[in-house]
N, C-alpha and C positions, 0 to 999 in steps of 0.2 A: 688571304683566303682562310687560313686556319683560325684566325681571330674571328672571322665571320661565322664559321662553323661552331666555334665555342659559344659565341653570342646566341646563335639560333638554339643550340642545345640548352643553354641556360634559360632562354626565354620560354621554350617549350616546357621545361621543368617548372618554371614559375607559373605558367598558365595552368598546368595540371594541379599544382599545389593550391592555387586559388579556386579551381573548380572543385577539388576535393573538400575544401573548407565549406563550400556552399551545399554539399550533399548532407542529408540528414544523418546524424550519428545514430547508429543502432547500438545503444548501450546494453540493451537486454533483449533477447529473443527467446520466445517460448520454444523449448526443445522436446524431443521425444523422451528424454530423461526426466524433464519436468512433468511430463504427462504421466509417466509411470509413478513418480513420487506422489503426485496429486491423488491418483486412484488409491494408493496405499495409505495415505495419511489423512484423508478427508472423507466426507460423505458424498463427494462428487465422483463420477466415473468419467474417465478420459480415454478416448481412443484416437488412434492415428489414422487419417484418411488421406493418402497421397501427400499433397503439399499443405494440408491443414489438419487441425485438431478439432474433435467434437467433445464437448464437456456437458454432462447432464448433472444438475444439482436439484435434488428433490427437497421439498419443504414438508416437515412433519406437521407443522401447524395448519397450513392451508391445503395440504395434499396437492399442491401445485408443483411446478418444476420450471427451472431455467434451462434453456438449451443455448449453449455458446458454441460458436464456430469461429475458430481463430486461424487466420492466414498470416503467419508471422511476417512482420514488416509491411503488411498490406492492409488487412481489414479485420475487424471483429464484428460479429453479428450476434445479437442477443434476442432470443424469442422467449415469450412467457406463455405458460399454460396455467390458468387459474392461480396466478401469483397474487399475493396481498402486498400492499405497500411496505409492510414490516419485514417482508421476506428477503430483502436485499442483503441482510446481515449474514445469510447462509452462504453467500458467494465467497469463494476462497480468495485469499490474498495472493496475487500473482505478480509476475514481472514480465508482462507481454512485450513491453518496449515500444519502439516507434511504430505507430499505427496511423496510416493516412486516413482511413475511413472507419467510422463506427456507426453501426445500424442497430437501433433498438426497436423491436416490433411487438405491438400488442402488449406492452408492459405498463403497469401503473406508475405514476410518479412516486418517488420515494416519500415516505411519511414525514410529517412535521416540516415540510418544505426543505428537506435536506438537499443541498446542491447536487446536481448530476455529476459535477466535477469530482465529488467525493467517491462516486462509483468508479470513475476513471482511475483515481488514485488507488483504490482497492484492487483493481485489476492490473495495475502497473502499466496502464496505457498512457503513452506520451505523444505529444505534438500532433494531436488530432487536427486534420485540416478540414474534413467533411464529416458532419454529424447529422444523422437523420433519426428522428424519434417519432414513431407512430404510437401515440399515447392511447392506452386502453380506454374505451368509452365510459367505463365505470369509475375511472380515476377522478381524483380531486382536480380542481382547476390549476393550471400552470401559473406560476408567479415569477416575479423578478428574481427571487431568492433561488429558485430552482436552476436558473441560468447563470448564477454567480460563479466565478472561478473559471469562466470560459473566455476570458478577455482576448485571447489570441486566436480564437476560432474565426475562420474566414467563410465557411460555407455551412448553411443550416437549412435543413428540410424539416418542417414541423407539421405534424398532423394532429389536430385538436378538434375533432369533429363534434365532441360533446360540449364545447365551449364556444359560445357565440361572440362574446365580447372579451377581447384580450386586454390585460391591464395596460394602461397608457405608458407605464415605465418598464414593460416586460423586457425590452432589449437594452436597457440602460447600461449593462455591463458588456455589451457586444460591439464596441465601437470599431473593432477590426473587421467586422463582417462586410464582405463584398458581394455575397450571393445569398439570397433569401428566397426560399420556396415555401409558400403558404397555400398552395393550390389544394383543391378538393376538400375544403373545410366548409364551415357555415358561418363565416365571419361578418361582423359589422365593424367597419373601420371607424376609428376616431382620429381626429386631425393631429394627435400627438404621438401615435403609435410608432411612427418611423423616425421621429425627430432625433433619436439617439444614434442613428445610423448614417453618418455623413459620407462614409466610404462605399456605400452600396452602389454597385454597377448593374446588378441583375435582380429583378423582383418579379416573382410569379404570384399573382393573385387570382388565377383562373379557377373557374368552377367553385365559386364561393357564394352564389346567390346574392351578390352585391346589387343593390338597387340604385345607389348613387355614390359618388365620390365626394367626400367633404372638401370644401375649399381649403387649400393649403396643406393637404395631406402629404404632399411631396416637397414641402417647402425647404427641407434640409437635404434634398437628394441632388445636389449639384453635379454629382458624378454618375448618376443613373443613366444607363445607356439602353437597357433592354427591359421593357415593361409589358408583361402579359396580363391582360384583363379579359381573356376569352371565357366564354360560357358562364356569364353572369346574367343579371337582369337589368342591366343599365339601359335607361331610356333616353336620358338627356345628359349632356356634358357641357361644361363651360370652360373657358380658358383658365379660370381661377383654380380649377381642379389640378391643372398641370403646372401651376406657378412654382418655380424653384427647380424644375426638372429640365432646364434649358439645354442640357447635353444629351437628351434622349435621342437615340438613333432608331430603335425599333419599337413600334407600338402595335400590339395585337388586341383589337377590339372585336374579334369575330365571335359569332354565336351569342349575341346579346339581343336586346329588344329595341335598339336605337331606331328611331323613326326619322329624325332630321338632326342637323347640326347648326349651331350659330356660325356665322361666316368666319369668325375669328377664333374658333375653338382651338386651332393648332398654332396660333400666332406667336406663342411664347416658346415654341419648339423649333428653334432655328436650325438645329442640327439633324432634324428628322430625315431619315433615309427610307424607311419602310413602314407602310401602313396597311393593316389587314382589317377590312370591314366585312368579311364574308359572313353570310348567314345572319343578317339583321333584318329589320323591317323598314328599311330606308325608302321613303316615298318621294324624297326631294333632297338634292344637294345644293347648297348655296354657291353663288358665284364668288370667286376669290378665296375659296376654301384653303388653297395651298399658296396663297400670295406670299407668305413669309417662310415658305419651306423650299428654298431654292436648291437644296441638296437632295431633294426627294429622288430616289432611284427606282423604287418599286411600289406599286399600288395594286391591291386586290379587292375586288367587290364581286364575289362569286356566290351563287345560290341565295340571292336575296329572297326573303320570305314573302315579299310583295313585289308587284311589277314596278320597276323604276323606268318609266316610259322614255325619258330623255335625260340629258345632262345639261348643266348650264354652259353657256358659251365660254370658251377659253379656259375650261377647268384645269387642263394640264399645260396651258400655253406658257412658254418662256421657262419651262423647267428643263434647263439644259443638261442636267445630270440624270434625267429620267431614262431608264433603260427597259423596264418591263411594266406592262399594264394588262391586267386581266379583268374584263368586264363581262360577267354572265349574270344578268339581272333583269331580263325582260325588255330590253331596249327596243323601241319602235323607230326611233330616229335619233340622229346625233348632229350636233352643230358642226359646221364646216371648219371652225377654228379650234376644235377640241384639243388638237395636238400641235397647234401653231408654234413654231420655233422650238419644239422639243426635238432637237436634232440628234440626240444620242439614243433615241429609242431603237431597240433591237428586236424586242418581242412584244407583239400585241395579240391578245386573245379576246375575241368578241363572238365566240361561238354560242350556240343555244340561246340566241335572242330572237327578236321578231322583226328584224330589219328587212325592208324590201328594196332599199337602195342606199347609196352613200353619196355625200356631196362630191362634186367634181374634183376639188383640190384637197380632199380630205387628208391625203398622205403627202402633201407638197413638201414638207420639211423632213420627211423620214428617209433620208438618203442612206442611213445605216441600218434600216430595217431588214432583217434576214429571216424572221419567222412570223407569219401572219395567219391566224386561224379565224375564218369567217364561216365555218361550217355550221350546219343546222340552224339556218336562219330562214327567211322568206324572200331572199334576194331574187328579183325578177330581171333586173338589169343593173348594169354598172356603167358609169360615165366612161366614155371612150378612152380618155387619157388618165384614168385614176391611178394606174401603176407606173405612170411615166417617170416619176421621181424616185421610185424604189429600186434603184439600180443594183443594190446588193441583196435583193430578195432571193432567198434560197428555198424556203418552205412556204407554200401557199396552199391553204386548205379551203376549198369552196364546195365540198360535197354536201349533199342533202339540202340543196336550195332549189330555186325554180328557174335557174339560168338556162337559156337556150344556146347562147353563144357569148363569147368574150372577145373583145377587141384587144389587139396587141398594144 
């Protein structure tokens, strides 16, 4: 028994040692004493505010200033007011240490394409995991050289509203990147922009006024799981646009101008689980749209900008992993086999349509359905046995219809 206790004690110590080795070392942390020294020995003023520090550095050349907010061991935020690209040299040399997040807001890019990593070195910022840069709109264009030295960076949020075309080799030095947010810019994609990012799992291209996706733009994104394309101007898509992204799990195409799809547009996305088509102009969906998406669990088509009067037969048939469907798109009728053999469905929302009835065996396979919303339609009657198979139904919403009575 004593030997067992000794072994357990030794094992726990071993685990604690291994865990400690995985924690980030905090070799240098900015302290109140550093703050006092900075104010005394430089043109910058430093003040202490609870658990963080505020530093203000004014430029005599441009009459602008830097505002730095330092949360030791957590984050650094830099904001610029009328700063010129040459003004970065006035920033003090610091030893901030381990910093998980760095945010730079409304600042120009350093002059002469100097790497942003040089700024990190100047401030003594180490092991940055998440970097967000909102580049001032008067700044020069960003280049590959600006991002050199950030080879270990994993998360990047880039705002470049004044630059429509990014260099094809911009991300050449960021092969460790797993998360890229390029939303709310004004970009035109080229088919090589993402080629240097084989480890990307998350990509946000929302709100970019994109009108089309180049074929092969995701050809090297075999690990991509989450793709946001919301709020663009996409009208048509082909399967070739998604070639290479076979591990994609979540696809957001909401708030575009999509009118129809080719029947095989999602055929290369065998791992797809969630599709969002909200707020498009879809007037027709093809049969077999999800024939190759057997793992689909969630589908949303809400607030379509035109009336989608009906859906193709068996659109969701045989999708045995499907759990939730939201259809609010002006439907007037639905095929009887819409959900055939979709036995795992638990939530169906079909409110705010124009349905006046439903097929008799419409819910024949929905034994697991527990939430059904048919409110705000024009239902006048329902087949006598329509709910005969929904034995687990808990929530049923039928308000704001024209029903007089409902059979059990």
